[in-house]
C-alpha positions as CSV (number, residue, x, y, z in Angstrom):
1,X,0.0,0.0,0.0
2,X,1.0,3.7,0.1
3,X,0.0,5.3,3.3
4,X,2.4,8.3,3.5
5,X,4.4,10.4,1.1
6,X,6.3,13.6,0.6
7,X,6.1,16.5,-1.8
8,X,9.0,18.8,-1.2
9,X,9.9,20.6,-4.5
10,X,6.9,22.9,-4.5
11,X,8.6,25.6,-6.7
12,X,9.0,23.0,-9.5
13,X,5.4,21.9,-9.5
14,X,4.1,24.3,-12.2
15,X,6.9,23.7,-14.7
16,X,7.1,20.0,-14.1
17,X,3.4,19.3,-14.6
18,X,2.6,22.2,-17.0
19,X,0.0,23.7,-14.8
20,X,-0.8,26.9,-12.9
21,X,-0.2,26.2,-9.2
22,X,-3.2,27.3,-7.1
23,X,-2.5,30.4,-5.0
24,X,-3.3,28.6,-1.8
25,X,0.0,28.8,0.0
26,X,1.4,25.4,-0.8
27,X,4.4,24.5,1.3
28,X,6.9,21.6,1.2
29,X,5.4,18.6,3.0
30,X,7.4,15.8,4.3
31,X,4.8,13.6,5.9
32,X,1.5,13.7,3.9
33,X,-1.1,11.4,5.5
34,X,-4.6,10.2,4.4
35,X,-7.4,12.6,5.1
36,X,-5.4,15.7,4.2
37,X,-5.8,17.9,1.1
38,X,-3.2,17.3,-1.6
39,X,-2.5,18.8,-5.0
40,X,-3.8,16.8,-7.9
41,X,-3.4,17.3,-11.6
42,X,-6.5,16.6,-13.8
43,X,-7.3,17.2,-17.5
44,X,-9.6,20.2,-18.1
45,X,-10.6,20.5,-21.8
46,X,-7.5,21.3,-23.8
47,X,-5.5,22.1,-20.7
48,X,-4.4,20.6,-17.4
49,X,-5.3,22.1,-14.1
50,X,-4.2,21.5,-10.5
51,X,-6.7,21.2,-7.7
52,X,-6.6,20.4,-4.0
53,X,-8.4,17.1,-3.1
54,X,-8.7,15.1,0.0
55,X,-6.7,11.9,0.0
56,X,-9.2,9.1,0.7
57,X,-11.8,8.5,-2.0
58,X,-15.5,9.1,-1.2
59,X,-17.4,7.7,-4.1
60,X,-20.1,10.1,-5.4
61,X,-22.9,7.8,-4.4
62,X,-21.5,7.1,-0.9
63,X,-23.9,7.6,2.0
64,X,-21.2,7.7,4.6
65,X,-18.1,9.9,4.0
66,X,-16.1,7.8,6.5
67,X,-15.5,5.3,3.7
68,X,-12.8,7.7,2.6
69,X,-10.7,6.6,5.6
70,X,-10.4,3.2,4.0
71,X,-10.2,4.0,0.3
72,X,-6.7,5.5,0.2
73,X,-5.3,2.9,-2.3
74,X,-6.7,1.1,-5.3
75,X,-5.1,-2.1,-6.6
76,X,-4.1,-1.8,-10.3
77,X,-5.0,-5.4,-11.0
78,X,-8.7,-5.1,-9.9
79,X,-9.7,-1.6,-10.9
80,X,-12.2,-2.9,-13.5
81,X,-13.8,-5.2,-10.9
82,X,-14.4,-2.8,-8.0
83,X,-17.6,-0.8,-8.1
84,X,-15.8,2.2,-6.5
85,X,-13.2,2.3,-9.2
86,X,-14.3,0.9,-12.5
87,X,-16.2,4.0,-13.7
88,X,-13.4,6.3,-12.5
89,X,-10.6,4.4,-14.3
90,X,-12.5,5.1,-17.5
91,X,-13.1,8.8,-17.0
92,X,-11.6,10.3,-13.9
93,X,-7.9,9.6,-13.9
94,X,-5.4,12.0,-12.3
95,X,-1.8,12.6,-11.5
96,X,-0.8,12.9,-7.8
97,X,2.6,14.7,-7.6
98,X,5.2,13.5,-5.2
99,X,8.9,13.7,-4.4
100,X,9.0,10.5,-2.4
101,X,7.0,8.0,-0.3
102,X,7.4,5.8,2.8
103,X,7.0,2.1,3.4
104,X,7.6,0.1,6.5
105,X,9.7,-3.0,6.5
106,X,9.2,-5.8,9.0
107,X,12.1,-6.1,11.5
108,X,12.8,-7.6,14.9
109,X,11.2,-5.5,17.6
110,X,9.1,-3.4,15.2
111,X,8.9,-2.0,11.6
112,X,11.5,0.2,10.0
113,X,10.3,3.1,7.9
114,X,12.0,3.7,4.6
115,X,11.9,6.7,2.4
116,X,11.8,5.9,-1.4
117,X,12.6,8.5,-4.0
118,X,14.0,8.9,-7.5
119,X,17.8,8.7,-7.7
120,X,17.9,11.9,-9.7
121,X,15.7,13.7,-7.1
122,X,13.1,14.7,-9.6
123,X,9.4,15.0,-8.9
124,X,7.2,12.2,-10.2
125,X,3.5,11.3,-10.3
126,X,1.5,8.6,-8.8
127,X,-1.4,7.3,-10.9
128,X,-4.6,8.3,-9.2
129,X,-8.4,8.4,-9.5
130,X,-10.7,11.0,-8.2
131,X,-14.4,11.6,-7.6
132,X,-16.7,14.3,-6.2
133,X,-19.1,13.7,-3.3
134,X,-21.6,16.1,-2.1
135,X,-22.4,16.5,1.6
136,X,-26.0,16.8,2.9
137,X,-25.9,20.6,2.2
138,X,-24.9,20.0,-1.4
139,X,-21.3,21.2,-0.9
140,X,-18.9,19.3,-3.2
141,X,-15.9,17.5,-1.7
142,X,-13.3,16.3,-4.2
143,X,-11.3,13.3,-3.1
144,X,-8.7,11.0,-4.6
145,X,-7.0,7.6,-4.3
146,X,-3.5,6.4,-5.1
147,X,-3.2,3.3,-7.3
148,X,-0.8,0.6,-6.2
149,X,0.9,-2.2,-8.1
150,X,3.2,-5.1,-7.5
151,X,6.6,-4.2,-6.0
152,X,9.8,-4.0,-8.1
153,X,13.0,-5.6,-6.9
154,X,14.0,-2.7,-4.7
155,X,10.6,-2.6,-2.8
156,X,10.0,-6.3,-2.6
157,X,12.1,-6.8,0.6
158,X,10.3,-3.9,2.2
159,X,6.7,-4.3,1.2
160,X,4.4,-6.4,-1.0
161,X,2.9,-3.4,-2.8
162,X,4.1,-0.1,-4.1
163,X,2.4,3.0,-5.6
164,X,2.1,3.0,-9.4
165,X,4.6,5.6,-10.5
166,X,3.9,6.8,-14.0
167,X,6.6,7.2,-16.6
168,X,6.7,10.8,-17.6
169,X,5.9,9.8,-21.2
170,X,2.7,8.1,-20.0
171,X,1.3,11.0,-18.0
172,X,-0.5,12.5,-20.9
173,X,-2.0,9.2,-21.9
174,X,-3.2,8.7,-18.3
175,X,-4.9,12.0,-18.3
176,X,-6.5,11.5,-21.7
177,X,-10.4,11.6,-21.6
178,X,-10.9,8.2,-23.4
179,X,-10.9,4.8,-21.7
180,X,-7.7,2.9,-21.8
181,X,-7.7,-0.8,-23.0
182,X,-6.8,-3.3,-20.4
183,X,-3.4,-4.1,-22.1
184,X,-2.5,-0.4,-22.0
185,X,-3.6,-0.1,-18.3
186,X,-1.4,-3.0,-17.5
187,X,1.6,-1.4,-19.2
188,X,1.1,2.1,-17.8
189,X,0.6,0.8,-14.2
190,X,3.5,-1.6,-14.2
191,X,6.1,-1.2,-11.4
192,X,8.6,1.6,-11.8
193,X,12.0,0.2,-12.7
194,X,14.0,-0.5,-9.6
195,X,17.2,1.2,-10.9
196,X,15.4,4.6,-11.0
197,X,14.7,4.6,-7.3
198,X,16.6,4.5,-4.0
199,X,15.3,3.4,-0.6
200,X,16.9,4.1,2.8
201,X,15.8,3.9,6.4
202,X,14.6,7.0,8.2
203,X,13.6,8.0,11.7
204,X,10.5,6.5,13.3
205,X,9.3,10.0,13.9
206,X,7.6,9.7,10.5
207,X,5.2,7.1,12.2
208,X,3.4,10.1,13.7
209,X,1.4,11.9,11.0
210,X,1.5,15.1,13.0
211,X,5.3,15.3,12.7
212,X,6.7,17.4,9.9
213,X,10.0,18.7,8.7
214,X,13.1,17.9,6.6
215,X,14.5,15.6,9.2
216,X,11.9,13.0,8.3
217,X,13.5,12.3,5.0
218,X,17.1,12.2,6.2
219,X,18.8,8.8,6.4
220,X,18.6,7.3,9.9
221,X,21.9,7.0,11.7
222,X,23.3,3.4,12.0
């Protein structure tokens, strides 16, 4: 799964994703947790746009918004089978910008958090889906979910899933308004090549979603 990630290079967002960044005071974030608002890139006619959406999908027909606490990830292999996702994968695909993410590896005495990022330090995009739910007063709430896939060789010793990181060349195709054939989905959502990423242990301070700061992505001593 993907339950925490970072988005640090805020100044590069607009150029990297070819969007106008909302004037909402975005700041570097080192410990993004489910339930918080995150920047998401969607297609808007001939252009892209960036919006803030809550991480944790509330399907438009949901009666209880608490379902969003559970729907933080969607498995790539079963998108077409799950009622919450199969319509969205046809028409509501999005990019979720990130600079890194965390996974916890099993170890004696507890789990060890790892930070995973591109070796070149560049921003990348998780493949995501989004929907809009309306509360009883009719106020719209935009929410999103991160798609996960099987782990590559780097992640396999750490976790049995990893977020689907899109190749930059596939981002436009992912945002296209038309449905993608199953074979194309399988290719686009394949695990990111292991040699493009690095993983290293970090402080257990990241376990607390209220903690923030650059120290969370520093390599742990020892």
